[in-house]
N, CA, C and O atoms as a GROMACS GRO file, in nm:
protein
  544
    1SER      N    1   0.084  -0.118   0.000
    1SER     CA    2   0.000   0.000   0.000
    1SER      C    3   0.088   0.125   0.000
    1SER      O    4   0.193   0.128   0.064
    2ILE      N    5   0.045   0.224  -0.071
    2ILE     CA    6   0.114   0.353  -0.076
    2ILE      C    7   0.014   0.457  -0.034
    2ILE      O    8  -0.086   0.479  -0.102
    3VAL      N    9   0.040   0.523   0.079
    3VAL     CA   10  -0.053   0.620   0.136
    3VAL      C   11   0.017   0.754   0.152
    3VAL      O   12   0.131   0.759   0.200
    4ASP      N   13  -0.049   0.862   0.112
    4ASP     CA   14  -0.001   0.998   0.135
    4ASP      C   15  -0.030   1.033   0.280
    4ASP      O   16  -0.146   1.036   0.320
    5GLU      N   17   0.072   1.060   0.358
    5GLU     CA   18   0.054   1.088   0.500
    5GLU      C   19  -0.027   1.215   0.525
    5GLU      O   20  -0.096   1.226   0.626
    6HIS      N   21  -0.018   1.312   0.435
    6HIS     CA   22  -0.088   1.438   0.455
    6HIS      C   23  -0.238   1.426   0.422
    6HIS      O   24  -0.322   1.466   0.502
    7THR      N   25  -0.270   1.372   0.306
    7THR     CA   26  -0.408   1.365   0.264
    7THR      C   27  -0.478   1.237   0.307
    7THR      O   28  -0.601   1.229   0.301
    8ARG      N   29  -0.403   1.138   0.350
    8ARG     CA   30  -0.452   1.006   0.389
    8ARG      C   31  -0.502   0.924   0.270
    8ARG      O   32  -0.562   0.817   0.288
    9GLU      N   33  -0.478   0.972   0.150
    9GLU     CA   34  -0.521   0.900   0.031
    9GLU      C   35  -0.435   0.776   0.007
    9GLU      O   36  -0.314   0.778   0.026
   10CYS      N   37  -0.501   0.671  -0.035
   10CYS     CA   38  -0.429   0.552  -0.081
   10CYS      C   39  -0.400   0.579  -0.229
   10CYS      O   40  -0.490   0.577  -0.313
   11LEU      N   41  -0.273   0.603  -0.261
   11LEU     CA   42  -0.236   0.641  -0.397
   11LEU      C   43  -0.209   0.519  -0.485
   11LEU      O   44  -0.214   0.529  -0.608
   12GLY      N   45  -0.181   0.410  -0.426
   12GLY     CA   46  -0.151   0.291  -0.504
   12GLY      C   47  -0.126   0.176  -0.411
   12GLY      O   48  -0.140   0.184  -0.289
   13GLY      N   49  -0.089   0.070  -0.473
   13GLY     CA   50  -0.060  -0.052  -0.401
   13GLY      C   51  -0.066  -0.165  -0.498
   13GLY      O   52  -0.147  -0.165  -0.591
   14LEU      N   53   0.016  -0.259  -0.477
   14LEU     CA   54   0.025  -0.371  -0.570
   14LEU      C   55  -0.040  -0.493  -0.507
   14LEU      O   56  -0.015  -0.526  -0.391
   15VAL      N   57  -0.122  -0.558  -0.583
   15VAL     CA   58  -0.181  -0.683  -0.540
   15VAL      C   59  -0.117  -0.791  -0.627
   15VAL      O   60  -0.158  -0.816  -0.740
   16GLU      N   61  -0.017  -0.854  -0.569
   16GLU     CA   62   0.065  -0.952  -0.641
   16GLU      C   63   0.096  -1.067  -0.547
   16GLU      O   64   0.085  -1.053  -0.425
   17ARG      N   65   0.137  -1.178  -0.603
   17ARG     CA   66   0.186  -1.288  -0.520
   17ARG      C   67   0.325  -1.257  -0.465
   17ARG      O   68   0.359  -1.301  -0.356
   18SER      N   69   0.402  -1.182  -0.539
   18SER     CA   70   0.536  -1.143  -0.499
   18SER      C   71   0.565  -1.009  -0.568
   18SER      O   72   0.528  -0.989  -0.684
   19ILE      N   73   0.630  -0.919  -0.497
   19ILE     CA   74   0.657  -0.786  -0.553
   19ILE      C   75   0.807  -0.769  -0.567
   19ILE      O   76   0.882  -0.779  -0.470
   20THR      N   77   0.850  -0.743  -0.688
   20THR     CA   78   0.992  -0.718  -0.714
   20THR      C   79   1.018  -0.569  -0.704
   20THR      O   80   0.927  -0.487  -0.710
   21ALA      N   81   1.145  -0.536  -0.689
   21ALA     CA   82   1.185  -0.394  -0.685
   21ALA      C   83   1.147  -0.326  -0.817
   21ALA      O   84   1.100  -0.212  -0.815
   22ASP      N   85   1.166  -0.392  -0.930
   22ASP     CA   86   1.132  -0.331  -1.059
   22ASP      C   87   0.984  -0.300  -1.069
   22ASP      O   88   0.945  -0.196  -1.122
   23ARG      N   89   0.900  -0.391  -1.021
   23ARG     CA   90   0.755  -0.369  -1.025
   23ARG      C   91   0.717  -0.254  -0.932
   23ARG      O   92   0.630  -0.174  -0.966
   24LEU      N   93   0.781  -0.247  -0.815
   24LEU     CA   94   0.755  -0.137  -0.722
   24LEU      C   95   0.797  -0.003  -0.781
   24LEU      O   96   0.726   0.096  -0.768
   25ILE      N   97   0.911  -0.002  -0.846
   25ILE     CA   98   0.961   0.121  -0.908
   25ILE      C   99   0.866   0.168  -1.018
   25ILE      O  100   0.841   0.288  -1.031
   26ASP      N  101   0.814   0.076  -1.097
   26ASP     CA  102   0.715   0.112  -1.199
   26ASP      C  103   0.592   0.178  -1.135
   26ASP      O  104   0.541   0.278  -1.186
   27GLU      N  105   0.545   0.122  -1.024
   27GLU     CA  106   0.428   0.177  -0.954
   27GLU      C  107   0.458   0.315  -0.896
   27GLU      O  108   0.375   0.406  -0.906
   28LEU      N  109   0.575   0.331  -0.837
   28LEU     CA  110   0.612   0.462  -0.782
   28LEU      C  111   0.627   0.566  -0.891
   28LEU      O  112   0.588   0.681  -0.872
   29ASP      N  113   0.684   0.528  -1.006
   29ASP     CA  114   0.694   0.622  -1.118
   29ASP      C  115   0.556   0.661  -1.171
   29ASP      O  116   0.532   0.777  -1.204
   30ARG      N  117   0.465   0.565  -1.178
   30ARG     CA  118   0.328   0.594  -1.222
   30ARG      C  119   0.266   0.699  -1.133
   30ARG      O  120   0.206   0.795  -1.181
   31ILE      N  121   0.279   0.681  -1.003
   31ILE     CA  122   0.223   0.776  -0.907
   31ILE      C  123   0.298   0.910  -0.914
   31ILE      O  124   0.236   1.016  -0.912
   32GLY      N  125   0.430   0.905  -0.921
   32GLY     CA  126   0.510   1.026  -0.928
   32GLY      C  127   0.481   1.111  -1.049
   32GLY      O  128   0.477   1.234  -1.040
   33LEU      N  129   0.460   1.047  -1.163
   33LEU     CA  130   0.428   1.122  -1.286
   33LEU      C  131   0.290   1.188  -1.276
   33LEU      O  132   0.268   1.294  -1.334
   34ASP      N  133   0.201   1.124  -1.205
   34ASP     CA  134   0.064   1.177  -1.189
   34ASP      C  135   0.057   1.284  -1.082
   34ASP      O  136  -0.007   1.388  -1.103
   35ARG      N  137   0.122   1.262  -0.968
   35ARG     CA  138   0.107   1.350  -0.851
   35ARG      C  139   0.232   1.430  -0.817
   35ARG      O  140   0.226   1.521  -0.734
   36GLY      N  141   0.343   1.397  -0.878
   36GLY     CA  142   0.467   1.457  -0.837
   36GLY      C  143   0.536   1.365  -0.736
   36GLY      O  144   0.471   1.286  -0.668
   37TYR      N  145   0.666   1.376  -0.728
   37TYR     CA  146   0.742   1.293  -0.636
   37TYR      C  147   0.749   1.360  -0.500
   37TYR      O  148   0.768   1.481  -0.492
   38PRO      N  149   0.734   1.284  -0.393
   38PRO     CA  150   0.745   1.342  -0.258
   38PRO      C  151   0.890   1.372  -0.223
   38PRO      O  152   0.982   1.329  -0.292
   39ALA      N  153   0.909   1.447  -0.116
   39ALA     CA  154   1.045   1.474  -0.069
   39ALA      C  155   1.108   1.347  -0.014
   39ALA      O  156   1.228   1.325  -0.026
   40ALA      N  157   1.025   1.262   0.048
   40ALA     CA  158   1.077   1.138   0.109
   40ALA      C  159   0.972   1.029   0.105
   40ALA      O  160   0.852   1.056   0.109
   41LEU      N  161   1.019   0.905   0.097
   41LEU     CA  162   0.934   0.788   0.110
   41LEU      C  163   0.971   0.722   0.243
   41LEU      O  164   1.087   0.692   0.269
   42ARG      N  165   0.870   0.700   0.326
   42ARG     CA  166   0.891   0.628   0.451
   42ARG      C  167   0.852   0.483   0.422
   42ARG      O  168   0.739   0.456   0.379
   43CYS      N  169   0.943   0.392   0.445
   43CYS     CA  170   0.916   0.252   0.411
   43CYS      C  171   0.983   0.157   0.509
   43CYS      O  172   1.073   0.195   0.584
   44ASP      N  173   0.937   0.033   0.505
   44ASP     CA  174   1.000  -0.068   0.590
   44ASP      C  175   1.126  -0.120   0.519
   44ASP      O  176   1.164  -0.071   0.414
   45ASN      N  177   1.186  -0.219   0.578
   45ASN     CA  178   1.310  -0.273   0.525
   45ASN      C  179   1.290  -0.398   0.443
   45ASN      O  180   1.378  -0.483   0.436
   46GLY      N  181   1.173  -0.410   0.379
   46GLY     CA  182   1.147  -0.524   0.294
   46GLY      C  183   1.246  -0.530   0.178
   46GLY      O  184   1.303  -0.428   0.139
   47PRO      N  185   1.265  -0.648   0.123
   47PRO     CA  186   1.365  -0.665   0.017
   47PRO      C  187   1.337  -0.581  -0.107
   47PRO      O  188   1.430  -0.544  -0.180
   48GLU      N  189   1.210  -0.550  -0.133
   48GLU     CA  190   1.180  -0.468  -0.250
   48GLU      C  191   1.217  -0.323  -0.230
   48GLU      O  192   1.229  -0.248  -0.327
   49PHE      N  193   1.236  -0.279  -0.102
   49PHE     CA  194   1.277  -0.143  -0.071
   49PHE      C  195   1.427  -0.133  -0.048
   49PHE      O  196   1.492  -0.041  -0.098
   50ALA      N  197   1.482  -0.226   0.026
   50ALA     CA  198   1.624  -0.221   0.068
   50ALA      C  199   1.710  -0.297  -0.034
   50ALA      O  200   1.769  -0.401  -0.003
   51CYS      N  201   1.716  -0.244  -0.154
   51CYS     CA  202   1.795  -0.308  -0.259
   51CYS      C  203   1.862  -0.200  -0.343
   51CYS      O  204   1.824  -0.082  -0.337
   52ALA      N  205   1.960  -0.241  -0.420
   52ALA     CA  206   2.035  -0.146  -0.503
   52ALA      C  207   1.945  -0.078  -0.606
   52ALA      O  208   1.960   0.042  -0.631
   53ALA      N  209   1.852  -0.152  -0.666
   53ALA     CA  210   1.764  -0.094  -0.768
   53ALA      C  211   1.682   0.022  -0.710
   53ALA      O  212   1.666   0.126  -0.774
   54MET      N  213   1.630   0.003  -0.591
   54MET     CA  214   1.549   0.108  -0.526
   54MET      C  215   1.638   0.226  -0.490
   54MET      O  216   1.598   0.341  -0.510
   55ALA      N  217   1.756   0.202  -0.438
   55ALA     CA  218   1.849   0.310  -0.402
   55ALA      C  219   1.886   0.390  -0.526
   55ALA      O  220   1.891   0.513  -0.522
   56ASP      N  221   1.913   0.320  -0.637
   56ASP     CA  222   1.947   0.388  -0.761
   56ASP      C  223   1.829   0.471  -0.810
   56ASP      O  224   1.848   0.585  -0.853
   57TRP      N  225   1.709   0.416  -0.805
   57TRP     CA  226   1.588   0.487  -0.851
   57TRP      C  227   1.567   0.613  -0.765
   57TRP      O  228   1.540   0.721  -0.818
   58ALA      N  229   1.579   0.600  -0.633
   58ALA     CA  230   1.549   0.710  -0.542
   58ALA      C  231   1.653   0.822  -0.557
   58ALA      O  232   1.623   0.940  -0.540
   59GLY      N  233   1.777   0.783  -0.590
   59GLY     CA  234   1.891   0.873  -0.605
   59GLY      C  235   1.857   1.022  -0.613
   59GLY      O  236   1.877   1.095  -0.516
   60GLU      N  237   1.807   1.066  -0.726
   60GLU     CA  238   1.782   1.207  -0.748
   60GLU      C  239   1.635   1.245  -0.730
   60GLU      O  240   1.600   1.363  -0.737
   61ARG      N  241   1.548   1.146  -0.707
   61ARG     CA  242   1.404   1.174  -0.698
   61ARG      C  243   1.357   1.204  -0.559
   61ARG      O  244   1.298   1.310  -0.534
   62VAL      N  245   1.382   1.112  -0.467
   62VAL     CA  246   1.328   1.123  -0.332
   62VAL      C  247   1.428   1.070  -0.230
   62VAL      O  248   1.522   0.998  -0.264
   63GLY      N  249   1.406   1.108  -0.107
   63GLY     CA  250   1.484   1.049   0.001
   63GLY      C  251   1.411   0.925   0.052
   63GLY      O  252   1.288   0.919   0.048
   64LEU      N  253   1.485   0.828   0.097
   64LEU     CA  254   1.427   0.708   0.154
   64LEU      C  255   1.448   0.712   0.305
   64LEU      O  256   1.560   0.728   0.353
   65ALA      N  257   1.338   0.700   0.380
   65ALA     CA  258   1.345   0.695   0.525
   65ALA      C  259   1.300   0.556   0.568
   65ALA      O  260   1.181   0.524   0.558
   66PHE      N  261   1.391   0.476   0.613
   66PHE     CA  262   1.358   0.339   0.653
   66PHE      C  263   1.312   0.332   0.795
   66PHE      O  264   1.370   0.397   0.882
   67ILE      N  265   1.208   0.254   0.820
   67ILE     CA  266   1.157   0.230   0.953
   67ILE      C  267   1.243   0.121   1.017
   67ILE      O  268   1.260   0.014   0.958
   68PRO      N  269   1.297   0.144   1.135
   68PRO     CA  270   1.378   0.041   1.199
   68PRO      C  271   1.294  -0.086   1.222
   68PRO      O  272   1.176  -0.075   1.255
   69PRO      N  273   1.352  -0.202   1.205
   69PRO     CA  274   1.279  -0.327   1.228
   69PRO      C  275   1.222  -0.330   1.371
   69PRO      O  276   1.288  -0.291   1.466
   70GLY      N  277   1.099  -0.378   1.383
   70GLY     CA  278   1.035  -0.390   1.512
   70GLY      C  279   0.979  -0.261   1.567
   70GLY      O  280   0.942  -0.256   1.684
   71GLN      N  281   0.970  -0.155   1.485
   71GLN     CA  282   0.917  -0.025   1.530
   71GLN      C  283   0.808   0.025   1.436
   71GLN      O  284   0.822   0.132   1.377
   72PRO      N  285   0.698  -0.052   1.422
   72PRO     CA  286   0.592  -0.011   1.327
   72PRO      C  287   0.525   0.121   1.362
   72PRO      O  288   0.465   0.183   1.274
   73TRP      N  289   0.533   0.165   1.489
   73TRP     CA  290   0.471   0.290   1.526
   73TRP      C  291   0.536   0.411   1.456
   73TRP      O  292   0.477   0.520   1.454
   74ARG      N  293   0.653   0.393   1.402
   74ARG     CA  294   0.718   0.501   1.330
   74ARG      C  295   0.658   0.522   1.191
   74ARG      O  296   0.697   0.614   1.118
   75ASN      N  297   0.566   0.438   1.156
   75ASN     CA  298   0.497   0.448   1.027
   75ASN      C  299   0.348   0.431   1.053
   75ASN      O  300   0.282   0.349   0.989
   76GLY      N  301   0.296   0.511   1.147
   76GLY     CA  302   0.161   0.495   1.195
   76GLY      C  303   0.052   0.504   1.092
   76GLY      O  304  -0.046   0.430   1.100
   77TYR      N  305   0.064   0.593   0.995
   77TYR     CA  306  -0.044   0.609   0.896
   77TYR      C  307  -0.062   0.481   0.814
   77TYR      O  308  -0.175   0.436   0.795
   78ILE      N  309   0.046   0.424   0.768
   78ILE     CA  310   0.033   0.305   0.685
   78ILE      C  311  -0.007   0.185   0.770
   78ILE      O  312  -0.081   0.098   0.723
   79GLU      N  313   0.039   0.178   0.894
   79GLU     CA  314  -0.001   0.068   0.982
   79GLU      C  315  -0.150   0.076   1.007
   79GLU      O  316  -0.218  -0.027   1.005
   80SER      N  317  -0.202   0.194   1.031
   80SER     CA  318  -0.345   0.215   1.053
   80SER      C  319  -0.424   0.176   0.927
   80SER      O  320  -0.524   0.104   0.934
   81PHE      N  321  -0.376   0.225   0.812
   81PHE     CA  322  -0.442   0.193   0.687
   81PHE      C  323  -0.443   0.042   0.662
   81PHE      O  324  -0.547  -0.015   0.627
   82ASN      N  325  -0.328  -0.021   0.680
   82ASN     CA  326  -0.320  -0.166   0.655
   82ASN      C  327  -0.409  -0.244   0.752
   82ASN      O  328  -0.464  -0.347   0.714
   83GLY      N  329  -0.424  -0.196   0.874
   83GLY     CA  330  -0.514  -0.260   0.970
   83GLY      C  331  -0.658  -0.251   0.925
   83GLY      O  332  -0.732  -0.348   0.935
   84ARG      N  333  -0.698  -0.136   0.875
   84ARG     CA  334  -0.834  -0.122   0.822
   84ARG      C  335  -0.856  -0.211   0.699
   84ARG      O  336  -0.958  -0.279   0.687
   85LEU      N  337  -0.760  -0.209   0.610
   85LEU     CA  338  -0.768  -0.294   0.490
   85LEU      C  339  -0.782  -0.441   0.531
   85LEU      O  340  -0.865  -0.513   0.475
   86ARG      N  341  -0.704  -0.484   0.626
   86ARG     CA  342  -0.709  -0.621   0.672
   86ARG      C  343  -0.845  -0.654   0.735
   86ARG      O  344  -0.907  -0.755   0.701
   87ASP      N  345  -0.890  -0.567   0.829
   87ASP     CA  346  -1.016  -0.593   0.901
   87ASP      C  347  -1.139  -0.582   0.813
   87ASP      O  348  -1.232  -0.661   0.825
   88GLU      N  349  -1.140  -0.484   0.724
   88GLU     CA  350  -1.263  -0.453   0.648
   88GLU      C  351  -1.268  -0.517   0.510
   88GLU      O  352  -1.373  -0.516   0.446
   89CYS      N  353  -1.157  -0.571   0.465
   89CYS     CA  354  -1.156  -0.627   0.328
   89CYS      C  355  -1.094  -0.767   0.325
   89CYS      O  356  -1.159  -0.863   0.286
   90LEU      N  357  -0.970  -0.777   0.366
   90LEU     CA  358  -0.899  -0.904   0.350
   90LEU      C  359  -0.954  -1.015   0.438
   90LEU      O  360  -0.964  -1.129   0.393
   91ASN      N  361  -0.989  -0.984   0.561
   91ASN     CA  362  -1.038  -1.087   0.654
   91ASN      C  363  -1.180  -1.134   0.624
   91ASN      O  364  -1.221  -1.239   0.673
   92ILE      N  365  -1.254  -1.060   0.546
   92ILE     CA  366  -1.396  -1.098   0.523
   92ILE      C  367  -1.418  -1.149   0.380
   92ILE      O  368  -1.532  -1.180   0.343
   93ASN      N  369  -1.314  -1.159   0.301
   93ASN     CA  370  -1.327  -1.208   0.165
   93ASN      C  371  -1.237  -1.328   0.142
   93ASN      O  372  -1.126  -1.337   0.196
   94SER      N  373  -1.287  -1.418   0.062
   94SER     CA  374  -1.204  -1.530   0.014
   94SER      C  375  -1.177  -1.502  -0.133
   94SER      O  376  -1.269  -1.477  -0.211
   95PHE      N  377  -1.052  -1.506  -0.170
   95PHE     CA  378  -1.014  -1.473  -0.307
   95PHE      C  379  -0.983  -1.602  -0.383
   95PHE      O  380  -0.905  -1.686  -0.338
   96TRP      N  381  -1.046  -1.615  -0.498
   96TRP     CA  382  -1.029  -1.736  -0.579
   96TRP      C  383  -0.928  -1.715  -0.691
   96TRP      O  384  -0.883  -1.810  -0.755
   97SER      N  385  -0.894  -1.588  -0.712
   97SER     CA  386  -0.792  -1.560  -0.815
   97SER      C  387  -0.728  -1.426  -0.784
   97SER      O  388  -0.782  -1.346  -0.708
   98LEU      N  389  -0.616  -1.403  -0.844
   98LEU     CA  390  -0.546  -1.277  -0.828
   98LEU      C  391  -0.629  -1.163  -0.887
   98LEU      O  392  -0.631  -1.053  -0.832
   99THR      N  393  -0.695  -1.190  -0.998
   99THR     CA  394  -0.780  -1.088  -1.060
   99THR      C  395  -0.893  -1.047  -0.967
   99THR      O  396  -0.921  -0.928  -0.952
  100GLN      N  397  -0.958  -1.145  -0.905
  100GLN     CA  398  -1.066  -1.116  -0.812
  100GLN      C  399  -1.012  -1.033  -0.694
  100GLN      O  400  -1.076  -0.936  -0.652
  101ALA      N  401  -0.898  -1.070  -0.641
  101ALA     CA  402  -0.840  -0.996  -0.530
  101ALA      C  403  -0.811  -0.851  -0.571
  101ALA      O  404  -0.835  -0.759  -0.492
  102ARG      N  405  -0.760  -0.831  -0.691
  102ARG     CA  406  -0.731  -0.694  -0.738
  102ARG      C  407  -0.860  -0.611  -0.746
  102ARG      O  408  -0.861  -0.494  -0.707
  103VAL      N  409  -0.968  -0.670  -0.796
  103VAL     CA  410  -1.095  -0.597  -0.811
  103VAL      C  411  -1.152  -0.563  -0.674
  103VAL      O  412  -1.191  -0.449  -0.650
  104VAL      N  413  -1.159  -0.661  -0.585
  104VAL     CA  414  -1.218  -0.639  -0.452
  104VAL      C  415  -1.137  -0.534  -0.374
  104VAL      O  416  -1.195  -0.444  -0.315
  105ILE      N  417  -1.006  -0.547  -0.376
  105ILE     CA  418  -0.921  -0.452  -0.303
  105ILE      C  419  -0.928  -0.314  -0.365
  105ILE      O  420  -0.929  -0.214  -0.294
  106SER      N  421  -0.932  -0.307  -0.496
  106SER     CA  422  -0.945  -0.178  -0.565
  106SER      C  423  -1.077  -0.111  -0.528
  106SER      O  424  -1.080   0.010  -0.506
  107ASP      N  425  -1.186  -0.188  -0.522
  107ASP     CA  426  -1.315  -0.131  -0.483
  107ASP      C  427  -1.311  -0.078  -0.340
  107ASP      O  428  -1.366   0.028  -0.312
  108TRP      N  429  -1.244  -0.153  -0.249
  108TRP     CA  430  -1.234  -0.109  -0.112
  108TRP      C  431  -1.154   0.021  -0.103
  108TRP      O  432  -1.193   0.113  -0.031
  109LYS      N  433  -1.044   0.029  -0.177
  109LYS     CA  434  -0.962   0.150  -0.175
  109LYS      C  435  -1.038   0.269  -0.233
  109LYS      O  436  -1.023   0.382  -0.185
  110ASP      N  437  -1.120   0.246  -0.334
  110ASP     CA  438  -1.202   0.354  -0.389
  110ASP      C  439  -1.299   0.404  -0.282
  110ASP      O  440  -1.315   0.525  -0.265
  111GLU      N  441  -1.363   0.313  -0.210
  111GLU     CA  442  -1.453   0.350  -0.100
  111GLU      C  443  -1.377   0.430   0.006
  111GLU      O  444  -1.426   0.532   0.054
  112TYR      N  445  -1.259   0.384   0.041
  112TYR     CA  446  -1.176   0.451   0.140
  112TYR      C  447  -1.141   0.593   0.097
  112TYR      O  448  -1.151   0.686   0.177
  113ASN      N  449  -1.100   0.612  -0.028
  113ASN     CA  450  -1.057   0.744  -0.076
  113ASN      C  451  -1.172   0.839  -0.103
  113ASN      O  452  -1.157   0.959  -0.080
  114HIS      N  453  -1.283   0.790  -0.151
  114HIS     CA  454  -1.389   0.880  -0.200
  114HIS      C  455  -1.516   0.887  -0.114
  114HIS      O  456  -1.596   0.979  -0.132
  115ARG      N  457  -1.535   0.792  -0.022
  115ARG     CA  458  -1.657   0.798   0.058
  115ARG      C  459  -1.636   0.797   0.208
  115ARG      O  460  -1.727   0.832   0.283
  116ARG      N  461  -1.519   0.757   0.252
  116ARG     CA  462  -1.491   0.751   0.396
  116ARG      C  463  -1.439   0.885   0.445
  116ARG      O  464  -1.338   0.935   0.396
  117ARG      N  465  -1.507   0.942   0.542
  117ARG     CA  466  -1.466   1.070   0.597
  117ARG      C  467  -1.369   1.047   0.714
  117ARG      O  468  -1.383   0.949   0.788
  118HIS      N  469  -1.273   1.136   0.730
  118HIS     CA  470  -1.172   1.125   0.834
  118HIS      C  471  -1.177   1.247   0.924
  118HIS      O  472  -1.174   1.361   0.877
  119SER      N  473  -1.183   1.223   1.052
  119SER     CA  474  -1.188   1.333   1.147
  119SER      C  475  -1.061   1.421   1.137
  119SER      O  476  -1.068   1.543   1.154
  120ALA      N  477  -0.946   1.358   1.110
  120ALA     CA  478  -0.821   1.434   1.098
  120ALA      C  479  -0.820   1.527   0.978
  120ALA      O  480  -0.737   1.617   0.971
  121LEU      N  481  -0.911   1.507   0.886
  121LEU     CA  482  -0.921   1.590   0.766
  121LEU      C  483  -1.045   1.681   0.773
  121LEU      O  484  -1.096   1.725   0.669
  122GLY      N  485  -1.092   1.708   0.893
  122GLY     CA  486  -1.213   1.791   0.908
  122GLY      C  487  -1.337   1.723   0.852
  122GLY      O  488  -1.428   1.788   0.801
  123TYR      N  489  -1.338   1.591   0.862
  123TYR     CA  490  -1.447   1.506   0.813
  123TYR      C  491  -1.466   1.514   0.662
  123TYR      O  492  -1.577   1.494   0.612
  124SER      N  493  -1.358   1.542   0.592
  124SER     CA  494  -1.356   1.531   0.446
  124SER      C  495  -1.309   1.393   0.410
  124SER      O  496  -1.250   1.322   0.493
  125THR      N  497  -1.334   1.354   0.288
  125THR     CA  498  -1.275   1.231   0.238
  125THR      C  499  -1.130   1.258   0.197
  125THR      O  500  -1.096   1.373   0.170
  126PRO      N  501  -1.046   1.158   0.192
  126PRO     CA  502  -0.909   1.183   0.149
  126PRO      C  503  -0.900   1.247   0.009
  126PRO      O  504  -0.822   1.339  -0.013
  127ALA      N  505  -0.980   1.197  -0.083
  127ALA     CA  506  -0.978   1.255  -0.220
  127ALA      C  507  -1.031   1.398  -0.219
  127ALA      O  508  -0.976   1.485  -0.287
  128GLY      N  509  -1.136   1.423  -0.143
  128GLY     CA  510  -1.191   1.558  -0.133
  128GLY      C  511  -1.092   1.654  -0.072
  128GLY      O  512  -1.078   1.766  -0.119
  129TYR      N  513  -1.025   1.611   0.032
  129TYR     CA  514  -0.926   1.694   0.096
  129TYR      C  515  -0.807   1.722   0.001
  129TYR      O  516  -0.759   1.835  -0.006
  130ALA      N  517  -0.762   1.620  -0.070
  130ALA     CA  518  -0.651   1.636  -0.164
  130ALA      C  519  -0.688   1.735  -0.273
  130ALA      O  520  -0.602   1.812  -0.318
  131ALA      N  521  -0.813   1.735  -0.316
  131ALA     CA  522  -0.855   1.822  -0.424
  131ALA      C  523  -0.846   1.971  -0.385
  131ALA      O  524  -0.826   2.057  -0.471
  132ILE      N  525  -0.861   2.001  -0.256
  132ILE     CA  526  -0.857   2.140  -0.213
  132ILE      C  527  -0.729   2.175  -0.139
  132ILE      O  528  -0.711   2.289  -0.096
  133CYS      N  529  -0.640   2.076  -0.123
  133CYS     CA  530  -0.517   2.095  -0.048
  133CYS      C  531  -0.424   2.191  -0.123
  133CYS      O  532  -0.403   2.176  -0.243
  134ILE      N  533  -0.369   2.288  -0.052
  134ILE     CA  534  -0.278   2.384  -0.115
  134ILE      C  535  -0.132   2.343  -0.106
  134ILE      O  536  -0.045   2.413  -0.157
  135HIS      N  537  -0.105   2.229  -0.043
  135HIS     CA  538   0.033   2.180  -0.025
  135HIS      C  539   0.080   2.094  -0.140
  135HIS      O  540   0.183   2.028  -0.127
  136ARG      N  541   0.013   2.091  -0.250
  136ARG     CA  542   0.046   2.003  -0.362
  136ARG      C  543   0.161   2.058  -0.443
  136ARG      O  544   0.202   1.996  -0.541
   0.00000   0.00000   0.00000
């Protein structure tokens, strides 16, 4: 999952059996070309992040801020988002194919971005808040 910490929008995320650094880089470029690149990416130390390909890609684009192992509270927004995704989508659905999983998860993320209001955003939806945000 890729979440904007300011707007709380889920900007992307890959639904795959395994995610390679190259596939992640393609997804980050897709988002960066659409929304602009952030100053920094906060990420865990998974192999798709902590590799030479990712370091080379980030080089001139963004800073990488790694979360120390065993300290998920340092990445609270994504941990909260992933908990909601798990409780409200993954735990209540059985997926029979990767395609079905992509559709169901995409629908949940659309609901999250466009219909779920957040108290931290003045009870706006993440997409609604992003549309009026002056920090873009």
